[in-house]
C-alpha positions in Angstrom: -114.5 142.4 35.7 -110.9 142.2 34.8 -110.0 144.7 37.4 -111.1 147.9 39.1 -109.2 150.6 40.8 -110.7 153.5 42.8 -108.6 156.8 42.8 -109.1 160.3 44.2 -108.8 163.0 41.4 -107.8 165.9 43.6 -107.9 168.4 40.7 -111.6 167.9 40.4 -112.4 166.8 43.9 -114.0 163.6 42.7 -113.4 159.8 42.9 -112.7 157.8 39.7 -113.4 154.1 39.3 -111.4 152.6 36.5 -112.2 149.3 35.0 -111.0 147.2 32.1 -114.2 145.6 31.1 -117.1 145.9 28.7 -119.3 148.8 29.4 -122.1 148.1 31.8 -124.5 149.6 29.2 -123.0 147.5 26.4 -124.2 144.0 27.2 -126.1 143.0 24.1 -124.5 139.5 24.1 -123.4 138.2 27.5 -121.4 135.5 25.9 -119.4 137.8 23.5 -116.0 139.0 24.6 -115.7 141.4 21.7 -116.7 144.3 23.9 -114.8 143.3 27.1 -111.6 145.2 26.2 -112.5 148.8 26.8 -111.0 151.1 29.4 -114.0 152.7 31.2 -114.2 155.4 34.0 -117.0 156.2 36.4 -117.0 159.2 38.8 -118.5 159.9 42.2 -118.3 162.6 44.9 -117.4 160.0 47.5 -115.9 156.4 47.3 -119.2 155.0 48.4 -121.0 156.4 45.4 -123.4 156.8 43.8 -121.4 156.3 40.7 -122.0 157.7 37.2 -122.5 155.6 34.1 -119.4 154.2 32.4 -117.5 156.5 30.0 -115.3 154.6 27.6 -112.0 156.5 27.5 -109.9 154.0 25.4 -110.4 150.9 23.4 -107.0 149.1 22.7 -106.2 147.4 19.5 -105.9 143.8 20.7 -102.7 141.9 20.0 -104.3 138.6 21.2 -107.9 137.7 22.3 -108.2 140.1 25.3 -106.7 142.7 27.6 -106.5 142.2 31.4 -104.9 143.3 34.7 -105.9 147.0 34.4 -104.3 149.2 37.1 -104.6 152.9 37.7 -101.5 154.8 39.0 -102.7 158.1 40.5 -99.4 158.7 42.3 -97.8 159.5 38.9 -99.5 162.9 38.9 -99.5 164.7 42.3 -101.6 167.5 40.8 -104.4 165.0 40.0 -105.0 166.4 36.5 -104.2 163.0 34.8 -104.6 159.4 35.6 -102.1 156.8 34.2 -103.6 153.4 33.5 -101.7 150.3 32.6 -103.0 146.9 31.4 -101.7 143.8 29.8 -102.6 143.2 26.2 -102.4 139.4 25.6 -100.0 137.9 25.0 -98.1 139.6 27.8 -97.5 143.1 26.4 -97.9 145.9 29.0 -99.5 149.0 27.6 -100.1 152.4 29.3 -102.5 155.2 28.6 -102.9 158.6 30.3 -106.4 160.2 30.9 -106.5 164.0 31.3 -109.2 165.7 33.4 -110.5 169.2 32.6 -112.9 171.5 34.5 
């Protein structure tokens, strides 16, 4: 994986695992990197799991051949209703998305 971050979403009382990777369910061609550049989330009631299946929340338009260094920033929303995620879109362009959570 190009990175995982586990964060507590206080608004929903759940844990979220963010990854910048291809979906675990989307492995038709293990050698293809065409599907490796998706922002996926998984949820669990505790950090130990069990974890849900991936949910793709964003697929960036690539500026180069891949995106990497995905990091979640849960401290940017103290209410826990959103999760800001940054990643680097090669060649060296930092992009940011915000995921909103609803009950």
